[in-house]
Structure formats: C-alpha cells, structure tokens
HTML snippet that shows the backbone in 3Dmol.js (N, CA, C, O; Angstrom):
<script src="https://3Dmol.org/build/3Dmol-min.js"></script>
<div id="view" style="width:600px;height:400px;position:relative"></div>
<script>
const pdb = `
ATOM      1  N   MET A   1    -178.599 -54.370  52.731  1.00  0.00           N
ATOM      2  CA  MET A   1    -177.306 -54.546  53.358  1.00  0.00           C
ATOM      3  C   MET A   1    -176.387 -55.225  52.350  1.00  0.00           C
ATOM      4  O   MET A   1    -176.793 -56.145  51.641  1.00  0.00           O
ATOM      5  N   LYS A   2    -175.155 -54.763  52.299  1.00  0.00           N
ATOM      6  CA  LYS A   2    -174.184 -55.267  51.324  1.00  0.00           C
ATOM      7  C   LYS A   2    -173.270 -56.296  51.977  1.00  0.00           C
ATOM      8  O   LYS A   2    -172.667 -56.019  53.014  1.00  0.00           O
ATOM      9  N   SER A   3    -173.163 -57.462  51.388  1.00  0.00           N
ATOM     10  CA  SER A   3    -172.269 -58.499  51.890  1.00  0.00           C
ATOM     11  C   SER A   3    -170.860 -58.262  51.371  1.00  0.00           C
ATOM     12  O   SER A   3    -170.660 -57.927  50.204  1.00  0.00           O
ATOM     13  N   THR A   4    -169.881 -58.443  52.264  1.00  0.00           N
ATOM     14  CA  THR A   4    -168.478 -58.290  51.859  1.00  0.00           C
ATOM     15  C   THR A   4    -167.860 -59.626  51.505  1.00  0.00           C
ATOM     16  O   THR A   4    -166.822 -59.673  50.845  1.00  0.00           O
ATOM     17  N   GLY A   5    -168.480 -60.710  51.930  1.00  0.00           N
ATOM     18  CA  GLY A   5    -167.924 -62.035  51.711  1.00  0.00           C
ATOM     19  C   GLY A   5    -166.823 -62.380  52.698  1.00  0.00           C
ATOM     20  O   GLY A   5    -166.225 -63.452  52.609  1.00  0.00           O
ATOM     21  N   MET A   6    -166.547 -61.479  53.647  1.00  0.00           N
ATOM     22  CA  MET A   6    -165.504 -61.719  54.643  1.00  0.00           C
ATOM     23  C   MET A   6    -166.117 -62.365  55.879  1.00  0.00           C
ATOM     24  O   MET A   6    -167.184 -61.960  56.341  1.00  0.00           O
ATOM     25  N   VAL A   7    -165.433 -63.368  56.404  1.00  0.00           N
ATOM     26  CA  VAL A   7    -165.907 -64.073  57.595  1.00  0.00           C
ATOM     27  C   VAL A   7    -164.778 -64.078  58.618  1.00  0.00           C
ATOM     28  O   VAL A   7    -163.628 -64.353  58.276  1.00  0.00           O
ATOM     29  N   ARG A   8    -165.102 -63.778  59.860  1.00  0.00           N
ATOM     30  CA  ARG A   8    -164.117 -63.809  60.946  1.00  0.00           C
ATOM     31  C   ARG A   8    -164.691 -64.614  62.096  1.00  0.00           C
ATOM     32  O   ARG A   8    -165.903 -64.622  62.309  1.00  0.00           O
ATOM     33  N   LYS A   9    -163.816 -65.299  62.848  1.00  0.00           N
ATOM     34  CA  LYS A   9    -164.241 -66.072  64.015  1.00  0.00           C
ATOM     35  C   LYS A   9    -164.030 -65.265  65.286  1.00  0.00           C
ATOM     36  O   LYS A   9    -163.148 -64.409  65.356  1.00  0.00           O
ATOM     37  N   ILE A  10    -164.838 -65.544  66.271  1.00  0.00           N
ATOM     38  CA  ILE A  10    -164.704 -64.930  67.586  1.00  0.00           C
ATOM     39  C   ILE A  10    -163.603 -65.665  68.333  1.00  0.00           C
ATOM     40  O   ILE A  10    -163.591 -66.896  68.366  1.00  0.00           O
ATOM     41  N   ASP A  11    -162.663 -64.912  68.942  1.00  0.00           N
ATOM     42  CA  ASP A  11    -161.582 -65.570  69.688  1.00  0.00           C
ATOM     43  C   ASP A  11    -162.019 -65.897  71.113  1.00  0.00           C
ATOM     44  O   ASP A  11    -163.168 -65.659  71.486  1.00  0.00           O
ATOM     45  N   GLU A  12    -161.094 -66.444  71.910  1.00  0.00           N
ATOM     46  CA  GLU A  12    -161.391 -66.896  73.277  1.00  0.00           C
ATOM     47  C   GLU A  12    -161.887 -65.764  74.174  1.00  0.00           C
ATOM     48  O   GLU A  12    -162.593 -66.016  75.150  1.00  0.00           O
ATOM     49  N   LEU A  13    -161.527 -64.523  73.856  1.00  0.00           N
ATOM     50  CA  LEU A  13    -161.931 -63.372  74.667  1.00  0.00           C
ATOM     51  C   LEU A  13    -163.171 -62.679  74.111  1.00  0.00           C
ATOM     52  O   LEU A  13    -163.569 -61.625  74.607  1.00  0.00           O
ATOM     53  N   GLY A  14    -163.779 -63.262  73.087  1.00  0.00           N
ATOM     54  CA  GLY A  14    -164.993 -62.697  72.506  1.00  0.00           C
ATOM     55  C   GLY A  14    -164.733 -61.601  71.483  1.00  0.00           C
ATOM     56  O   GLY A  14    -165.646 -60.854  71.132  1.00  0.00           O
ATOM     57  N   ARG A  15    -163.506 -61.497  71.002  1.00  0.00           N
ATOM     58  CA  ARG A  15    -163.146 -60.441  70.061  1.00  0.00           C
ATOM     59  C   ARG A  15    -163.264 -60.915  68.615  1.00  0.00           C
ATOM     60  O   ARG A  15    -163.123 -62.098  68.308  1.00  0.00           O
ATOM     61  N   ILE A  16    -163.528 -59.942  67.741  1.00  0.00           N
ATOM     62  CA  ILE A  16    -163.554 -60.172  66.301  1.00  0.00           C
ATOM     63  C   ILE A  16    -162.651 -59.117  65.678  1.00  0.00           C
ATOM     64  O   ILE A  16    -162.747 -57.940  66.026  1.00  0.00           O
ATOM     65  N   VAL A  17    -161.783 -59.520  64.770  1.00  0.00           N
ATOM     66  CA  VAL A  17    -160.919 -58.564  64.082  1.00  0.00           C
ATOM     67  C   VAL A  17    -161.672 -58.026  62.871  1.00  0.00           C
ATOM     68  O   VAL A  17    -162.146 -58.791  62.031  1.00  0.00           O
ATOM     69  N   MET A  18    -161.776 -56.685  62.790  1.00  0.00           N
ATOM     70  CA  MET A  18    -162.411 -56.056  61.644  1.00  0.00           C
ATOM     71  C   MET A  18    -161.363 -55.938  60.527  1.00  0.00           C
ATOM     72  O   MET A  18    -160.291 -55.375  60.745  1.00  0.00           O
ATOM     73  N   PRO A  19    -161.664 -56.458  59.352  1.00  0.00           N
ATOM     74  CA  PRO A  19    -160.683 -56.437  58.266  1.00  0.00           C
ATOM     75  C   PRO A  19    -160.231 -55.007  57.923  1.00  0.00           C
ATOM     76  O   PRO A  19    -161.013 -54.058  57.988  1.00  0.00           O
ATOM     77  N   ALA A  20    -158.953 -54.884  57.559  1.00  0.00           N
ATOM     78  CA  ALA A  20    -158.373 -53.580  57.220  1.00  0.00           C
ATOM     79  C   ALA A  20    -159.147 -52.896  56.101  1.00  0.00           C
ATOM     80  O   ALA A  20    -159.311 -51.676  56.126  1.00  0.00           O
ATOM     81  N   GLU A  21    -159.626 -53.658  55.120  1.00  0.00           N
ATOM     82  CA  GLU A  21    -160.364 -53.067  54.003  1.00  0.00           C
ATOM     83  C   GLU A  21    -161.611 -52.329  54.476  1.00  0.00           C
ATOM     84  O   GLU A  21    -161.934 -51.254  53.971  1.00  0.00           O
ATOM     85  N   ILE A  22    -162.308 -52.909  55.443  1.00  0.00           N
ATOM     86  CA  ILE A  22    -163.514 -52.276  55.977  1.00  0.00           C
ATOM     87  C   ILE A  22    -163.142 -51.038  56.785  1.00  0.00           C
ATOM     88  O   ILE A  22    -163.781 -49.994  56.658  1.00  0.00           O
ATOM     89  N   ARG A  23    -162.101 -51.157  57.623  1.00  0.00           N
ATOM     90  CA  ARG A  23    -161.671 -50.002  58.418  1.00  0.00           C
ATOM     91  C   ARG A  23    -161.267 -48.844  57.516  1.00  0.00           C
ATOM     92  O   ARG A  23    -161.618 -47.695  57.785  1.00  0.00           O
ATOM     93  N   GLN A  24    -160.537 -49.138  56.456  1.00  0.00           N
ATOM     94  CA  GLN A  24    -160.097 -48.089  55.535  1.00  0.00           C
ATOM     95  C   GLN A  24    -161.281 -47.462  54.809  1.00  0.00           C
ATOM     96  O   GLN A  24    -161.350 -46.241  54.669  1.00  0.00           O
ATOM     97  N   THR A  25    -162.209 -48.291  54.346  1.00  0.00           N
ATOM     98  CA  THR A  25    -163.381 -47.794  53.631  1.00  0.00           C
ATOM     99  C   THR A  25    -164.202 -46.848  54.503  1.00  0.00           C
ATOM    100  O   THR A  25    -164.722 -45.844  54.016  1.00  0.00           O
ATOM    101  N   LEU A  26    -164.318 -47.170  55.787  1.00  0.00           N
ATOM    102  CA  LEU A  26    -165.134 -46.368  56.702  1.00  0.00           C
ATOM    103  C   LEU A  26    -164.343 -45.276  57.426  1.00  0.00           C
ATOM    104  O   LEU A  26    -164.908 -44.506  58.203  1.00  0.00           O
ATOM    105  N   GLY A  27    -163.047 -45.214  57.171  1.00  0.00           N
ATOM    106  CA  GLY A  27    -162.222 -44.187  57.805  1.00  0.00           C
ATOM    107  C   GLY A  27    -162.022 -44.398  59.293  1.00  0.00           C
ATOM    108  O   GLY A  27    -161.875 -43.433  60.042  1.00  0.00           O
ATOM    109  N   LEU A  28    -162.016 -45.650  59.729  1.00  0.00           N
ATOM    110  CA  LEU A  28    -161.838 -45.969  61.145  1.00  0.00           C
ATOM    111  C   LEU A  28    -160.352 -46.019  61.478  1.00  0.00           C
ATOM    112  O   LEU A  28    -159.551 -46.579  60.730  1.00  0.00           O
ATOM    113  N   GLN A  29    -160.002 -45.429  62.604  1.00  0.00           N
ATOM    114  CA  GLN A  29    -158.619 -45.371  63.045  1.00  0.00           C
ATOM    115  C   GLN A  29    -158.440 -46.189  64.325  1.00  0.00           C
ATOM    116  O   GLN A  29    -159.414 -46.516  65.003  1.00  0.00           O
ATOM    117  N   VAL A  30    -157.193 -46.514  64.647  1.00  0.00           N
ATOM    118  CA  VAL A  30    -156.882 -47.200  65.902  1.00  0.00           C
ATOM    119  C   VAL A  30    -157.420 -46.347  67.051  1.00  0.00           C
ATOM    120  O   VAL A  30    -157.246 -45.128  67.054  1.00  0.00           O
ATOM    121  N   ARG A  31    -158.058 -46.970  68.003  1.00  0.00           N
ATOM    122  CA  ARG A  31    -158.627 -46.348  69.202  1.00  0.00           C
ATOM    123  C   ARG A  31    -159.941 -45.607  68.969  1.00  0.00           C
ATOM    124  O   ARG A  31    -160.460 -44.995  69.903  1.00  0.00           O
ATOM    125  N   ASP A  32    -160.503 -45.638  67.745  1.00  0.00           N
ATOM    126  CA  ASP A  32    -161.831 -45.065  67.543  1.00  0.00           C
ATOM    127  C   ASP A  32    -162.834 -45.855  68.364  1.00  0.00           C
ATOM    128  O   ASP A  32    -162.765 -47.083  68.423  1.00  0.00           O
ATOM    129  N   ALA A  33    -163.752 -45.166  68.989  1.00  0.00           N
ATOM    130  CA  ALA A  33    -164.791 -45.828  69.780  1.00  0.00           C
ATOM    131  C   ALA A  33    -165.899 -46.312  68.842  1.00  0.00           C
ATOM    132  O   ALA A  33    -166.292 -45.617  67.905  1.00  0.00           O
ATOM    133  N   MET A  34    -166.389 -47.521  69.119  1.00  0.00           N
ATOM    134  CA  MET A  34    -167.471 -48.096  68.325  1.00  0.00           C
ATOM    135  C   MET A  34    -168.692 -48.303  69.220  1.00  0.00           C
ATOM    136  O   MET A  34    -168.571 -48.720  70.372  1.00  0.00           O
ATOM    137  N   GLU A  35    -169.848 -48.008  68.678  1.00  0.00           N
ATOM    138  CA  GLU A  35    -171.102 -48.215  69.387  1.00  0.00           C
ATOM    139  C   GLU A  35    -171.704 -49.528  68.883  1.00  0.00           C
ATOM    140  O   GLU A  35    -171.609 -49.840  67.696  1.00  0.00           O
ATOM    141  N   ILE A  36    -172.314 -50.289  69.772  1.00  0.00           N
ATOM    142  CA  ILE A  36    -172.854 -51.600  69.424  1.00  0.00           C
ATOM    143  C   ILE A  36    -174.363 -51.583  69.630  1.00  0.00           C
ATOM    144  O   ILE A  36    -174.847 -51.206  70.698  1.00  0.00           O
ATOM    145  N   PHE A  37    -175.100 -51.991  68.606  1.00  0.00           N
ATOM    146  CA  PHE A  37    -176.555 -52.069  68.651  1.00  0.00           C
ATOM    147  C   PHE A  37    -176.995 -53.485  68.331  1.00  0.00           C
ATOM    148  O   PHE A  37    -176.268 -54.235  67.681  1.00  0.00           O
ATOM    149  N   ILE A  38    -178.163 -53.843  68.777  1.00  0.00           N
ATOM    150  CA  ILE A  38    -178.780 -55.109  68.388  1.00  0.00           C
ATOM    151  C   ILE A  38    -180.050 -54.773  67.628  1.00  0.00           C
ATOM    152  O   ILE A  38    -180.878 -53.998  68.106  1.00  0.00           O
ATOM    153  N   ASP A  39    -180.206 -55.354  66.447  1.00  0.00           N
ATOM    154  CA  ASP A  39    -181.372 -55.146  65.599  1.00  0.00           C
ATOM    155  C   ASP A  39    -181.929 -56.519  65.261  1.00  0.00           C
ATOM    156  O   ASP A  39    -181.548 -57.123  64.258  1.00  0.00           O
ATOM    157  N   GLY A  40    -182.833 -57.010  66.105  1.00  0.00           N
ATOM    158  CA  GLY A  40    -183.349 -58.362  65.922  1.00  0.00           C
ATOM    159  C   GLY A  40    -182.241 -59.371  66.138  1.00  0.00           C
ATOM    160  O   GLY A  40    -181.704 -59.482  67.239  1.00  0.00           O
ATOM    161  N   GLU A  41    -181.897 -60.106  65.094  1.00  0.00           N
ATOM    162  CA  GLU A  41    -180.841 -61.119  65.157  1.00  0.00           C
ATOM    163  C   GLU A  41    -179.482 -60.569  64.701  1.00  0.00           C
ATOM    164  O   GLU A  41    -178.517 -61.326  64.597  1.00  0.00           O
ATOM    165  N   ARG A  42    -179.401 -59.271  64.433  1.00  0.00           N
ATOM    166  CA  ARG A  42    -178.176 -58.678  63.905  1.00  0.00           C
ATOM    167  C   ARG A  42    -177.442 -57.861  64.957  1.00  0.00           C
ATOM    168  O   ARG A  42    -178.059 -57.257  65.835  1.00  0.00           O
ATOM    169  N   ILE A  43    -176.130 -57.850  64.856  1.00  0.00           N
ATOM    170  CA  ILE A  43    -175.282 -56.980  65.662  1.00  0.00           C
ATOM    171  C   ILE A  43    -174.796 -55.884  64.728  1.00  0.00           C
ATOM    172  O   ILE A  43    -174.226 -56.169  63.675  1.00  0.00           O
ATOM    173  N   VAL A  44    -175.018 -54.635  65.107  1.00  0.00           N
ATOM    174  CA  VAL A  44    -174.648 -53.500  64.269  1.00  0.00           C
ATOM    175  C   VAL A  44    -173.556 -52.709  64.983  1.00  0.00           C
ATOM    176  O   VAL A  44    -173.715 -52.324  66.141  1.00  0.00           O
ATOM    177  N   LEU A  45    -172.450 -52.470  64.286  1.00  0.00           N
ATOM    178  CA  LEU A  45    -171.362 -51.642  64.808  1.00  0.00           C
ATOM    179  C   LEU A  45    -171.398 -50.306  64.083  1.00  0.00           C
ATOM    180  O   LEU A  45    -171.590 -50.245  62.868  1.00  0.00           O
ATOM    181  N   GLN A  46    -171.209 -49.241  64.848  1.00  0.00           N
ATOM    182  CA  GLN A  46    -171.205 -47.903  64.268  1.00  0.00           C
ATOM    183  C   GLN A  46    -170.174 -47.067  64.993  1.00  0.00           C
ATOM    184  O   GLN A  46    -170.035 -47.167  66.212  1.00  0.00           O
ATOM    185  N   LYS A  47    -169.448 -46.241  64.251  1.00  0.00           N
ATOM    186  CA  LYS A  47    -168.482 -45.364  64.893  1.00  0.00           C
ATOM    187  C   LYS A  47    -169.230 -44.466  65.884  1.00  0.00           C
ATOM    188  O   LYS A  47    -170.220 -43.822  65.540  1.00  0.00           O
ATOM    189  N   TYR A  48    -168.731 -44.443  67.116  1.00  0.00           N
ATOM    190  CA  TYR A  48    -169.402 -43.697  68.174  1.00  0.00           C
ATOM    191  C   TYR A  48    -169.275 -42.201  67.938  1.00  0.00           C
ATOM    192  O   TYR A  48    -168.184 -41.690  67.686  1.00  0.00           O
ATOM    193  N   GLN A  49    -170.398 -41.508  68.023  1.00  0.00           N
ATOM    194  CA  GLN A  49    -170.400 -40.063  67.931  1.00  0.00           C
ATOM    195  C   GLN A  49    -171.212 -39.532  69.103  1.00  0.00           C
ATOM    196  O   GLN A  49    -172.415 -39.778  69.187  1.00  0.00           O
ATOM    197  N   PRO A  50    -170.561 -38.803  70.010  1.00  0.00           N
ATOM    198  CA  PRO A  50    -171.298 -38.267  71.150  1.00  0.00           C
ATOM    199  C   PRO A  50    -172.447 -37.384  70.668  1.00  0.00           C
ATOM    200  O   PRO A  50    -172.320 -36.674  69.671  1.00  0.00           O
ATOM    201  N   SER A  51    -173.557 -37.435  71.380  1.00  0.00           N
ATOM    202  CA  SER A  51    -174.710 -36.631  70.980  1.00  0.00           C
ATOM    203  C   SER A  51    -175.481 -36.167  72.204  1.00  0.00           C
ATOM    204  O   SER A  51    -175.260 -36.642  73.318  1.00  0.00           O
ATOM    205  N   CYS A  52    -176.382 -35.239  71.976  1.00  0.00           N
ATOM    206  CA  CYS A  52    -177.228 -34.682  73.034  1.00  0.00           C
ATOM    207  C   CYS A  52    -178.085 -35.791  73.640  1.00  0.00           C
ATOM    208  O   CYS A  52    -178.644 -36.616  72.919  1.00  0.00           O
ATOM    209  N   ILE A  53    -178.182 -35.802  74.965  1.00  0.00           N
ATOM    210  CA  ILE A  53    -178.968 -36.851  75.630  1.00  0.00           C
ATOM    211  C   ILE A  53    -180.460 -36.700  75.386  1.00  0.00           C
ATOM    212  O   ILE A  53    -181.221 -37.638  75.623  1.00  0.00           O
ATOM    213  N   PHE A  54    -180.892 -35.533  74.917  1.00  0.00           N
ATOM    214  CA  PHE A  54    -182.318 -35.309  74.690  1.00  0.00           C
ATOM    215  C   PHE A  54    -182.740 -35.487  73.232  1.00  0.00           C
ATOM    216  O   PHE A  54    -183.770 -36.100  72.953  1.00  0.00           O
ATOM    217  N   CYS A  55    -181.943 -34.949  72.299  1.00  0.00           N
ATOM    218  CA  CYS A  55    -182.408 -34.930  70.897  1.00  0.00           C
ATOM    219  C   CYS A  55    -181.470 -35.643  69.923  1.00  0.00           C
ATOM    220  O   CYS A  55    -181.792 -35.754  68.740  1.00  0.00           O
ATOM    221  N   ALA A  56    -180.320 -36.127  70.390  1.00  0.00           N
ATOM    222  CA  ALA A  56    -179.328 -36.845  69.574  1.00  0.00           C
ATOM    223  C   ALA A  56    -178.567 -35.949  68.603  1.00  0.00           C
ATOM    224  O   ALA A  56    -177.841 -36.462  67.751  1.00  0.00           O
ATOM    225  N   ASN A  57    -178.706 -34.633  68.700  1.00  0.00           N
ATOM    226  CA  ASN A  57    -177.915 -33.711  67.899  1.00  0.00           C
ATOM    227  C   ASN A  57    -176.452 -33.864  68.308  1.00  0.00           C
ATOM    228  O   ASN A  57    -176.155 -33.997  69.495  1.00  0.00           O
ATOM    229  N   ALA A  58    -175.541 -33.848  67.346  1.00  0.00           N
ATOM    230  CA  ALA A  58    -174.124 -34.046  67.662  1.00  0.00           C
ATOM    231  C   ALA A  58    -173.296 -32.780  67.458  1.00  0.00           C
ATOM    232  O   ALA A  58    -172.067 -32.834  67.510  1.00  0.00           O
ATOM    233  N   ASP A  59    -173.948 -31.645  67.227  1.00  0.00           N
ATOM    234  CA  ASP A  59    -173.233 -30.405  66.944  1.00  0.00           C
ATOM    235  C   ASP A  59    -173.129 -29.500  68.164  1.00  0.00           C
ATOM    236  O   ASP A  59    -174.108 -29.319  68.889  1.00  0.00           O
ATOM    237  N   HIS A  60    -171.951 -28.931  68.393  1.00  0.00           N
ATOM    238  CA  HIS A  60    -171.712 -27.899  69.403  1.00  0.00           C
ATOM    239  C   HIS A  60    -172.178 -28.313  70.802  1.00  0.00           C
ATOM    240  O   HIS A  60    -172.848 -27.540  71.488  1.00  0.00           O
ATOM    241  N   LEU A  61    -171.833 -29.503  71.214  1.00  0.00           N
ATOM    242  CA  LEU A  61    -172.281 -30.006  72.511  1.00  0.00           C
ATOM    243  C   LEU A  61    -171.574 -29.298  73.657  1.00  0.00           C
ATOM    244  O   LEU A  61    -170.408 -28.918  73.552  1.00  0.00           O
ATOM    245  N   VAL A  62    -172.307 -29.130  74.756  1.00  0.00           N
ATOM    246  CA  VAL A  62    -171.743 -28.624  76.001  1.00  0.00           C
ATOM    247  C   VAL A  62    -172.007 -29.672  77.070  1.00  0.00           C
ATOM    248  O   VAL A  62    -172.874 -30.531  76.908  1.00  0.00           O
ATOM    249  N   TYR A  63    -171.260 -29.600  78.160  1.00  0.00           N
ATOM    250  CA  TYR A  63    -171.448 -30.547  79.253  1.00  0.00           C
ATOM    251  C   TYR A  63    -172.215 -29.882  80.388  1.00  0.00           C
ATOM    252  O   TYR A  63    -171.909 -28.755  80.778  1.00  0.00           O
ATOM    253  N   PHE A  64    -173.201 -30.578  80.909  1.00  0.00           N
ATOM    254  CA  PHE A  64    -173.965 -30.140  82.061  1.00  0.00           C
ATOM    255  C   PHE A  64    -174.113 -31.340  82.978  1.00  0.00           C
ATOM    256  O   PHE A  64    -174.755 -32.323  82.608  1.00  0.00           O
ATOM    257  N   ASN A  65    -173.526 -31.276  84.178  1.00  0.00           N
ATOM    258  CA  ASN A  65    -173.541 -32.407  85.116  1.00  0.00           C
ATOM    259  C   ASN A  65    -173.070 -33.700  84.454  1.00  0.00           C
ATOM    260  O   ASN A  65    -173.688 -34.753  84.613  1.00  0.00           O
ATOM    261  N   ASP A  66    -171.967 -33.604  83.709  1.00  0.00           N
ATOM    262  CA  ASP A  66    -171.353 -34.742  83.015  1.00  0.00           C
ATOM    263  C   ASP A  66    -172.229 -35.364  81.933  1.00  0.00           C
ATOM    264  O   ASP A  66    -172.021 -36.516  81.553  1.00  0.00           O
ATOM    265  N   LYS A  67    -173.192 -34.620  81.443  1.00  0.00           N
ATOM    266  CA  LYS A  67    -174.052 -35.081  80.340  1.00  0.00           C
ATOM    267  C   LYS A  67    -173.865 -34.140  79.162  1.00  0.00           C
ATOM    268  O   LYS A  67    -173.663 -32.940  79.351  1.00  0.00           O
ATOM    269  N   ARG A  68    -173.932 -34.670  77.951  1.00  0.00           N
ATOM    270  CA  ARG A  68    -173.805 -33.854  76.748  1.00  0.00           C
ATOM    271  C   ARG A  68    -175.169 -33.289  76.360  1.00  0.00           C
ATOM    272  O   ARG A  68    -176.154 -34.022  76.268  1.00  0.00           O
ATOM    273  N   ILE A  69    -175.212 -31.987  76.137  1.00  0.00           N
ATOM    274  CA  ILE A  69    -176.455 -31.328  75.758  1.00  0.00           C
ATOM    275  C   ILE A  69    -176.152 -30.324  74.651  1.00  0.00           C
ATOM    276  O   ILE A  69    -175.153 -29.608  74.711  1.00  0.00           O
ATOM    277  N   CYS A  70    -177.018 -30.274  73.640  1.00  0.00           N
ATOM    278  CA  CYS A  70    -176.836 -29.299  72.562  1.00  0.00           C
ATOM    279  C   CYS A  70    -177.343 -27.939  73.040  1.00  0.00           C
ATOM    280  O   CYS A  70    -178.143 -27.874  73.974  1.00  0.00           O
ATOM    281  N   PRO A  71    -176.893 -26.864  72.417  1.00  0.00           N
ATOM    282  CA  PRO A  71    -177.319 -25.521  72.845  1.00  0.00           C
ATOM    283  C   PRO A  71    -178.835 -25.318  72.810  1.00  0.00           C
ATOM    284  O   PRO A  71    -179.387 -24.621  73.661  1.00  0.00           O
ATOM    285  N   GLU A  72    -179.505 -25.923  71.833  1.00  0.00           N
ATOM    286  CA  GLU A  72    -180.960 -25.761  71.729  1.00  0.00           C
ATOM    287  C   GLU A  72    -181.676 -26.378  72.934  1.00  0.00           C
ATOM    288  O   GLU A  72    -182.573 -25.758  73.506  1.00  0.00           O
ATOM    289  N   CYS A  73    -181.286 -27.582  73.316  1.00  0.00           N
ATOM    290  CA  CYS A  73    -181.920 -28.234  74.468  1.00  0.00           C
ATOM    291  C   CYS A  73    -181.549 -27.525  75.773  1.00  0.00           C
ATOM    292  O   CYS A  73    -182.364 -27.438  76.690  1.00  0.00           O
ATOM    293  N   LEU A  74    -180.319 -27.020  75.850  1.00  0.00           N
ATOM    294  CA  LEU A  74    -179.903 -26.280  77.034  1.00  0.00           C
ATOM    295  C   LEU A  74    -180.757 -25.021  77.185  1.00  0.00           C
ATOM    296  O   LEU A  74    -181.170 -24.685  78.295  1.00  0.00           O
ATOM    297  N   ALA A  75    -181.020 -24.331  76.092  1.00  0.00           N
ATOM    298  CA  ALA A  75    -181.879 -23.141  76.131  1.00  0.00           C
ATOM    299  C   ALA A  75    -183.290 -23.502  76.597  1.00  0.00           C
ATOM    300  O   ALA A  75    -183.893 -22.767  77.379  1.00  0.00           O
ATOM    301  N   LYS A  76    -183.814 -24.625  76.122  1.00  0.00           N
ATOM    302  CA  LYS A  76    -185.153 -25.063  76.552  1.00  0.00           C
ATOM    303  C   LYS A  76    -185.163 -25.371  78.050  1.00  0.00           C
ATOM    304  O   LYS A  76    -186.131 -25.061  78.743  1.00  0.00           O
ATOM    305  N   LEU A  77    -184.083 -25.982  78.548  1.00  0.00           N
ATOM    306  CA  LEU A  77    -183.997 -26.272  79.981  1.00  0.00           C
ATOM    307  C   LEU A  77    -183.983 -24.988  80.798  1.00  0.00           C
ATOM    308  O   LEU A  77    -184.609 -24.910  81.855  1.00  0.00           O
ATOM    309  N   LYS A  78    -183.275 -23.994  80.312  1.00  0.00           N
ATOM    310  CA  LYS A  78    -183.204 -22.715  81.022  1.00  0.00           C
ATOM    311  C   LYS A  78    -184.566 -22.035  81.085  1.00  0.00           C
ATOM    312  O   LYS A  78    -184.873 -21.343  82.055  1.00  0.00           O
ATOM    313  N   GLU A  79    -185.397 -22.235  80.036  1.00  0.00           N
ATOM    314  CA  GLU A  79    -186.739 -21.660  80.008  1.00  0.00           C
ATOM    315  C   GLU A  79    -187.659 -22.259  81.048  1.00  0.00           C
ATOM    316  O   GLU A  79    -188.662 -21.642  81.409  1.00  0.00           O
ATOM    317  N   LEU A  80    -187.345 -23.442  81.537  1.00  0.00           N
ATOM    318  CA  LEU A  80    -188.189 -24.110  82.527  1.00  0.00           C
ATOM    319  C   LEU A  80    -188.157 -23.433  83.882  1.00  0.00           C
ATOM    320  O   LEU A  80    -189.066 -23.621  84.690  1.00  0.00           O
ATOM    321  N   HIS A  81    -187.113 -22.639  84.143  1.00  0.00           N
ATOM    322  CA  HIS A  81    -186.992 -21.997  85.448  1.00  0.00           C
ATOM    323  C   HIS A  81    -187.779 -20.761  85.518  1.00  0.00           C
ATOM    324  O   HIS A  81    -187.789 -20.093  86.551  1.00  0.00           O
TER     325      HIS A  81
END
`;
const viewer = $3Dmol.createViewer("view");
viewer.addModel(pdb, "pdb");
viewer.setStyle({}, {cartoon: {color: "spectrum"}});
viewer.zoomTo();
viewer.render();
</script>
C-alpha cells in the first residue's frame, strides 16, 4: 500500500474530505458512488461498480426482479427450469 502523506480529520457528521489530488488520480467525479469495505483494521474505499449478484461480472448486466445478473448467469438460471 502506498502512503500519500495526506491526513484528514473526521467532521461532526462523520465525513472525511478526499483530497482533490487523489480524486483526480483515480478519475473520481462529483456524485460518483463509493463502496466501503473493512479489511481487518483498515477501511477501504473503492469506486462502486455494479456487478452480477452471483459471479461479480460487471459486463452487460440485465435486471431480473431488481437484481443485476450477467447474461451467463441468467442463461444458467433458465436451464434450471
């Protein structure tokens, strides 16, 4: 993991401002959704990318009952009938 040397404090509402340099480097835009993970004692932020609920593929997703499914998993589901 690479240290940036940047430190930010949490405000009264629990928010942290991500420095512009980091946003620019990662291509993050205003209103981009971020996913939050916990890895032991670390908090990991990652740009949210919708993916298939079964295999995590993010290509050519379709919606089925308000869930994202890739064509391959949808085909497998159809085979079950």
